[in-house]
N, CA, C and O atoms as a CHARMM CRD file, in Angstrom:
* protein
*
  220
    1    1 MET  N    124.53200  68.39300 111.89800 PROA 1      0.00000
    2    1 MET  CA   123.29200  67.69800 111.07900 PROA 1      0.00000
    3    1 MET  C    123.69500  67.84400 109.91800 PROA 1      0.00000
    4    1 MET  O    124.00600  68.92600 109.41800 PROA 1      0.00000
    5    2 SER  N    123.74300  66.33800 109.16100 PROA 2      0.00000
    6    2 SER  CA   124.07600  66.06500 107.68800 PROA 2      0.00000
    7    2 SER  C    123.02500  66.69600 106.86200 PROA 2      0.00000
    8    2 SER  O    121.93800  66.95700 107.37900 PROA 2      0.00000
    9    3 ASP  N    123.31000  67.01700 105.35500 PROA 3      0.00000
   10    3 ASP  CA   122.83500  67.63200 104.28900 PROA 3      0.00000
   11    3 ASP  C    121.37900  66.06300 103.99700 PROA 3      0.00000
   12    3 ASP  O    120.25500  66.22500 103.52300 PROA 3      0.00000
   13    4 LYS  N    121.92200  64.90000 104.42400 PROA 4      0.00000
   14    4 LYS  CA   121.29400  63.97700 104.00000 PROA 4      0.00000
   15    4 LYS  C    119.69700  64.58300 105.17900 PROA 4      0.00000
   16    4 LYS  O    118.66800  65.00400 104.65000 PROA 4      0.00000
   17    5 ALA  N    119.81900  64.50700 106.35300 PROA 5      0.00000
   18    5 ALA  CA   119.09900  64.32900 107.06900 PROA 5      0.00000
   19    5 ALA  C    117.99300  65.94200 106.97500 PROA 5      0.00000
   20    5 ALA  O    116.82600  66.11200 107.32900 PROA 5      0.00000
   21    6 ASP  N    118.91300  66.81900 106.39600 PROA 6      0.00000
   22    6 ASP  CA   118.33300  68.00900 106.25600 PROA 6      0.00000
   23    6 ASP  C    118.44700  68.57200 104.93500 PROA 6      0.00000
   24    6 ASP  O    119.17300  69.56600 104.96200 PROA 6      0.00000
   25    7 PRO  N    118.10000  68.36700 104.05100 PROA 7      0.00000
   26    7 PRO  CA   118.03900  68.67800 102.47200 PROA 7      0.00000
   27    7 PRO  C    118.08100  70.24700 102.30400 PROA 7      0.00000
   28    7 PRO  O    117.69800  71.12500 103.07700 PROA 7      0.00000
   29    8 ALA  N    118.48600  70.30400 101.43600 PROA 8      0.00000
   30    8 ALA  CA   117.87100  72.04100 101.17300 PROA 8      0.00000
   31    8 ALA  C    116.45200  72.13400 100.63100 PROA 8      0.00000
   32    8 ALA  O    116.07700  71.21600  99.90200 PROA 8      0.00000
   33    9 PRO  N    115.71300  73.02200 100.86900 PROA 9      0.00000
   34    9 PRO  CA   114.72300  73.42100 100.52200 PROA 9      0.00000
   35    9 PRO  C    114.46800  73.32300  98.65300 PROA 9      0.00000
   36    9 PRO  O    115.36300  73.91400  98.05000 PROA 9      0.00000
   37   10 VAL  N    113.61500  72.80400  97.92800 PROA 10     0.00000
   38   10 VAL  CA   113.22200  73.00000  96.65900 PROA 10     0.00000
   39   10 VAL  C    112.13900  73.89900  96.33300 PROA 10     0.00000
   40   10 VAL  O    111.00000  73.97000  96.79300 PROA 10     0.00000
   41   11 PRO  N    112.91900  74.78000  95.16300 PROA 11     0.00000
   42   11 PRO  CA   112.24400  75.74700  94.79600 PROA 11     0.00000
   43   11 PRO  C    110.92200  75.91700  94.18800 PROA 11     0.00000
   44   11 PRO  O    111.05400  75.84800  92.96600 PROA 11     0.00000
   45   12 PRO  N    109.82700  76.09000  94.49200 PROA 12     0.00000
   46   12 PRO  CA   108.35300  75.78900  93.46200 PROA 12     0.00000
   47   12 PRO  C    108.91700  76.02400  92.31900 PROA 12     0.00000
   48   12 PRO  O    110.00300  76.54600  92.06200 PROA 12     0.00000
   49   13 GLU  N    107.83700  75.46600  91.43100 PROA 13     0.00000
   50   13 GLU  CA   107.80000  75.29500  89.88700 PROA 13     0.00000
   51   13 GLU  C    106.76500  76.36600  89.20100 PROA 13     0.00000
   52   13 GLU  O    105.53900  76.40000  89.30700 PROA 13     0.00000
   53   14 PRO  N    107.50000  77.08900  88.58300 PROA 14     0.00000
   54   14 PRO  CA   106.51000  78.50000  87.86000 PROA 14     0.00000
   55   14 PRO  C    105.13700  77.51200  87.26800 PROA 14     0.00000
   56   14 PRO  O    105.04600  76.32200  86.96600 PROA 14     0.00000
   57   15 PRO  N    104.11900  78.70800  87.28000 PROA 15     0.00000
   58   15 PRO  CA   103.07900  78.26300  86.57100 PROA 15     0.00000
   59   15 PRO  C    103.23500  77.50500  85.17300 PROA 15     0.00000
   60   15 PRO  O    103.95600  78.03800  84.32900 PROA 15     0.00000
   61   16 TYR  N    102.58300  76.25200  84.86400 PROA 16     0.00000
   62   16 TYR  CA   102.74000  75.86900  83.29500 PROA 16     0.00000
   63   16 TYR  C    102.34600  76.88700  82.83600 PROA 16     0.00000
   64   16 TYR  O    101.54400  77.59800  83.44100 PROA 16     0.00000
   65   17 GLU  N    103.03200  77.30100  81.16300 PROA 17     0.00000
   66   17 GLU  CA   102.54100  78.09600  79.94800 PROA 17     0.00000
   67   17 GLU  C    101.10600  77.83100  79.97800 PROA 17     0.00000
   68   17 GLU  O    100.86800  76.62300  79.95900 PROA 17     0.00000
   69   18 GLY  N     99.87100  78.73000  80.02700 PROA 18     0.00000
   70   18 GLY  CA    98.58800  78.50600  79.50800 PROA 18     0.00000
   71   18 GLY  C     97.64600  78.37500  81.07600 PROA 18     0.00000
   72   18 GLY  O     96.57100  78.97200  81.12700 PROA 18     0.00000
   73   19 GLU  N     97.98400  77.80800  81.94500 PROA 19     0.00000
   74   19 GLU  CA    97.51800  77.26600  83.02300 PROA 19     0.00000
   75   19 GLU  C     97.12300  78.61200  83.77100 PROA 19     0.00000
   76   19 GLU  O     96.00600  78.51400  84.27700 PROA 19     0.00000
   77   20 CYS  N     97.66300  79.70300  83.95600 PROA 20     0.00000
   78   20 CYS  CA    97.05500  81.46700  84.13700 PROA 20     0.00000
   79   20 CYS  C     95.84600  81.53500  83.26100 PROA 20     0.00000
   80   20 CYS  O     96.14900  81.45400  82.07100 PROA 20     0.00000
   81   21 CYS  N     94.52400  81.66300  83.50100 PROA 21     0.00000
   82   21 CYS  CA    93.44000  82.20200  83.04200 PROA 21     0.00000
   83   21 CYS  C     93.01200  83.40300  82.74400 PROA 21     0.00000
   84   21 CYS  O     91.94400  83.76200  82.24900 PROA 21     0.00000
   85   22 GLU  N     94.16100  84.14600  83.17300 PROA 22     0.00000
   86   22 GLU  CA    94.07300  86.01100  82.74100 PROA 22     0.00000
   87   22 GLU  C     92.86600  86.40400  83.35500 PROA 22     0.00000
   88   22 GLU  O     92.66300  87.55900  82.98200 PROA 22     0.00000
   89   23 GLY  N     91.82800  85.98000  84.21600 PROA 23     0.00000
   90   23 GLY  CA    90.82000  86.35200  84.28100 PROA 23     0.00000
   91   23 GLY  C     91.07300  87.63600  85.93600 PROA 23     0.00000
   92   23 GLY  O     90.23100  88.50700  86.15000 PROA 23     0.00000
   93   24 GLY  N     91.88800  87.52300  86.54100 PROA 24     0.00000
   94   24 GLY  CA    92.33100  88.32000  87.75300 PROA 24     0.00000
   95   24 GLY  C     91.55200  87.41000  88.89200 PROA 24     0.00000
   96   24 GLY  O     90.61500  87.85600  89.55400 PROA 24     0.00000
   97   25 CYS  N     91.84000  86.67100  88.96400 PROA 25     0.00000
   98   25 CYS  CA    91.71300  85.74900  90.00400 PROA 25     0.00000
   99   25 CYS  C     92.01500  86.12100  91.46000 PROA 25     0.00000
  100   25 CYS  O     91.66500  85.43000  92.41700 PROA 25     0.00000
  101   26 GLY  N     92.68200  87.25100  91.54300 PROA 26     0.00000
  102   26 GLY  CA    93.18000  87.78600  92.84400 PROA 26     0.00000
  103   26 GLY  C     93.86800  86.74700  93.69200 PROA 26     0.00000
  104   26 GLY  O     94.56800  86.03000  92.97700 PROA 26     0.00000
  105   27 GLU  N     93.92300  86.36500  95.16200 PROA 27     0.00000
  106   27 GLU  CA    94.49600  85.78500  95.66000 PROA 27     0.00000
  107   27 GLU  C     94.89400  83.76200  94.94100 PROA 27     0.00000
  108   27 GLU  O     95.88300  83.03600  95.02800 PROA 27     0.00000
  109   28 ALA  N     93.40500  83.57900  94.25200 PROA 28     0.00000
  110   28 ALA  CA    93.39800  82.22700  93.68400 PROA 28     0.00000
  111   28 ALA  C     94.26300  82.27500  92.94000 PROA 28     0.00000
  112   28 ALA  O     94.76000  81.17800  92.68600 PROA 28     0.00000
  113   29 CYS  N     94.85800  83.46100  92.25000 PROA 29     0.00000
  114   29 CYS  CA    95.51100  83.21400  90.61100 PROA 29     0.00000
  115   29 CYS  C     96.93100  82.27700  90.97100 PROA 29     0.00000
  116   29 CYS  O     97.50300  82.39600  92.05500 PROA 29     0.00000
  117   30 VAL  N     97.35600  81.42500  89.99900 PROA 30     0.00000
  118   30 VAL  CA    98.51500  80.99700  90.29900 PROA 30     0.00000
  119   30 VAL  C     99.60100  81.13800  90.17900 PROA 30     0.00000
  120   30 VAL  O    100.41300  80.31100  90.59100 PROA 30     0.00000
  121   31 TRP  N     99.95800  82.34400  89.51500 PROA 31     0.00000
  122   31 TRP  CA   100.94700  83.35400  89.47600 PROA 31     0.00000
  123   31 TRP  C    100.61200  83.66900  91.18000 PROA 31     0.00000
  124   31 TRP  O    101.37500  83.15900  91.99900 PROA 31     0.00000
  125   32 GLU  N     99.67000  84.36000  91.57600 PROA 32     0.00000
  126   32 GLU  CA    99.65800  84.52000  93.21300 PROA 32     0.00000
  127   32 GLU  C    100.55400  83.77500  93.89200 PROA 32     0.00000
  128   32 GLU  O    101.67700  84.01200  94.33900 PROA 32     0.00000
  129   33 LYS  N     99.63600  82.54300  93.88200 PROA 33     0.00000
  130   33 LYS  CA   100.17000  81.44700  94.77300 PROA 33     0.00000
  131   33 LYS  C    101.72000  80.88500  94.42900 PROA 33     0.00000
  132   33 LYS  O    102.52700  80.19900  95.05600 PROA 33     0.00000
  133   34 TYR  N    101.71700  81.44700  93.28100 PROA 34     0.00000
  134   34 TYR  CA   103.44300  80.97500  93.16400 PROA 34     0.00000
  135   34 TYR  C    104.43300  82.03200  93.63600 PROA 34     0.00000
  136   34 TYR  O    105.60800  81.68500  93.75800 PROA 34     0.00000
  137   35 TYR  N    104.05200  83.39200  93.93700 PROA 35     0.00000
  138   35 TYR  CA   104.91600  84.21500  94.27800 PROA 35     0.00000
  139   35 TYR  C    104.88100  84.06500  96.07500 PROA 35     0.00000
  140   35 TYR  O    105.71100  84.59500  96.81300 PROA 35     0.00000
  141   36 LEU  N    104.13900  83.52500  96.36700 PROA 36     0.00000
  142   36 LEU  CA   103.65000  83.47800  97.86700 PROA 36     0.00000
  143   36 LEU  C    104.62300  82.37700  97.92300 PROA 36     0.00000
  144   36 LEU  O    105.51800  82.68600  98.71000 PROA 36     0.00000
  145   37 ALA  N    104.83300  81.05800  97.33200 PROA 37     0.00000
  146   37 ALA  CA   105.50600  79.96700  96.91900 PROA 37     0.00000
  147   37 ALA  C    106.68800  80.43100  97.50900 PROA 37     0.00000
  148   37 ALA  O    107.06700  80.28300  98.67100 PROA 37     0.00000
  149   38 ARG  N    107.52000  81.32300  96.06600 PROA 38     0.00000
  150   38 ARG  CA   108.98600  81.68000  96.23600 PROA 38     0.00000
  151   38 ARG  C    109.30700  82.37500  97.41700 PROA 38     0.00000
  152   38 ARG  O    110.40400  82.28100  97.96700 PROA 38     0.00000
  153   39 ALA  N    108.19600  83.20500  97.89600 PROA 39     0.00000
  154   39 ALA  CA   108.84300  83.86700  99.12500 PROA 39     0.00000
  155   39 ALA  C    109.06700  83.04900 100.31000 PROA 39     0.00000
  156   39 ALA  O    110.04500  82.95900 101.05300 PROA 39     0.00000
  157   40 GLU  N    108.02400  82.52100 100.31000 PROA 40     0.00000
  158   40 GLU  CA   108.59700  81.06500 101.69700 PROA 40     0.00000
  159   40 GLU  C    109.73800  80.50500 101.15300 PROA 40     0.00000
  160   40 GLU  O    110.75800  80.63000 101.82900 PROA 40     0.00000
  161   41 HSD  N    109.82600  79.88400 100.03800 PROA 41     0.00000
  162   41 HSD  CA   110.82100  78.99400  99.79100 PROA 41     0.00000
  163   41 HSD  C    112.39500  80.00600  99.99800 PROA 41     0.00000
  164   41 HSD  O    113.49000  79.59600 100.38300 PROA 41     0.00000
  165   42 GLU  N    112.11200  81.01500  99.70400 PROA 42     0.00000
  166   42 GLU  CA   113.71800  82.22500  99.83300 PROA 42     0.00000
  167   42 GLU  C    113.77900  82.51100 101.59900 PROA 42     0.00000
  168   42 GLU  O    114.91200  82.83800 101.95000 PROA 42     0.00000
  169   43 GLN  N    112.81100  82.44600 102.68600 PROA 43     0.00000
  170   43 GLN  CA   112.92500  82.08900 103.85300 PROA 43     0.00000
  171   43 GLN  C    113.36600  80.85700 104.60700 PROA 43     0.00000
  172   43 GLN  O    114.06100  80.75600 105.61800 PROA 43     0.00000
  173   44 ALA  N    112.63000  79.71400 103.65900 PROA 44     0.00000
  174   44 ALA  CA   113.23300  78.45800 104.48800 PROA 44     0.00000
  175   44 ALA  C    114.64400  78.04200 103.87100 PROA 44     0.00000
  176   44 ALA  O    115.43800  77.24600 104.37300 PROA 44     0.00000
  177   45 MET  N    114.80900  78.84000 102.51600 PROA 45     0.00000
  178   45 MET  CA   116.13700  78.51300 102.57000 PROA 45     0.00000
  179   45 MET  C    117.19600  79.41200 103.17900 PROA 45     0.00000
  180   45 MET  O    118.25300  78.82800 103.41900 PROA 45     0.00000
  181   46 ALA  N    117.14900  80.76100 103.49600 PROA 46     0.00000
  182   46 ALA  CA   117.97100  81.53500 104.39900 PROA 46     0.00000
  183   46 ALA  C    118.17700  80.72900 105.49400 PROA 46     0.00000
  184   46 ALA  O    119.32500  80.55700 105.90500 PROA 46     0.00000
  185   47 GLU  N    116.72600  79.93200 106.31400 PROA 47     0.00000
  186   47 GLU  CA   117.19400  79.66300 107.34200 PROA 47     0.00000
  187   47 GLU  C    118.07100  78.28500 107.30200 PROA 47     0.00000
  188   47 GLU  O    119.06200  77.98400 107.96700 PROA 47     0.00000
  189   48 TRP  N    117.29100  77.47000 106.18300 PROA 48     0.00000
  190   48 TRP  CA   119.04900  76.51100 105.86900 PROA 48     0.00000
  191   48 TRP  C    120.17900  76.51100 105.79800 PROA 48     0.00000
  192   48 TRP  O    121.02200  75.79800 106.34400 PROA 48     0.00000
  193   49 LEU  N    120.26400  77.42100 105.02800 PROA 49     0.00000
  194   49 LEU  CA   121.84100  78.04800 104.91000 PROA 49     0.00000
  195   49 LEU  C    122.39200  78.79900 106.51300 PROA 49     0.00000
  196   49 LEU  O    123.55500  79.11700 106.76000 PROA 49     0.00000
  197   50 THR  N    121.40400  78.92600 107.28900 PROA 50     0.00000
  198   50 THR  CA   121.87200  79.28600 108.69200 PROA 50     0.00000
  199   50 THR  C    122.65400  77.97300 109.25600 PROA 50     0.00000
  200   50 THR  O    123.76400  78.10300 109.77400 PROA 50     0.00000
  201   51 ARG  N    122.15800  76.97500 109.15900 PROA 51     0.00000
  202   51 ARG  CA   121.96700  75.92200 109.52900 PROA 51     0.00000
  203   51 ARG  C    123.51400  75.31400 109.03300 PROA 51     0.00000
  204   51 ARG  O    124.47700  75.01200 109.73800 PROA 51     0.00000
  205   52 HSD  N    123.34400  75.25900 107.46000 PROA 52     0.00000
  206   52 HSD  CA   124.58700  75.00800 106.82800 PROA 52     0.00000
  207   52 HSD  C    125.85300  75.99100 106.54800 PROA 52     0.00000
  208   52 HSD  O    126.39400  76.11600 105.44900 PROA 52     0.00000
  209   53 PRO  N    126.11500  76.46300 107.38700 PROA 53     0.00000
  210   53 PRO  CA   126.79000  78.01900 106.73900 PROA 53     0.00000
  211   53 PRO  C    128.27500  76.70000 105.75600 PROA 53     0.00000
  212   53 PRO  O    128.77100  75.58700 105.93400 PROA 53     0.00000
  213   54 ALA  N    128.36600  77.93400 104.70400 PROA 54     0.00000
  214   54 ALA  CA   129.27900  77.46200 103.68200 PROA 54     0.00000
  215   54 ALA  C    130.73500  77.39000 103.81200 PROA 54     0.00000
  216   54 ALA  O    131.39900  78.32500 104.26000 PROA 54     0.00000
  217   55 GLY  N    131.22700  76.28200 103.42300 PROA 55     0.00000
  218   55 GLY  CA   132.39200  75.31600 104.10000 PROA 55     0.00000
  219   55 GLY  C    133.54600  76.06500 104.86700 PROA 55     0.00000
  220   55 GLY  O    134.45200  75.42300 105.39900 PROA 55     0.00000
């Protein structure tokens, strides 16, 4: 499988400065969503690296 047909996962962008309201939103917090997206990206990247071993 070529890298063009199966590109590496793109990491999530962290929240912008001031995007967090500091209100203790729990699961709705932009930081909680970011950390979840980051964990999902790490899993997707591990799976991608299995499909595309280095050199």
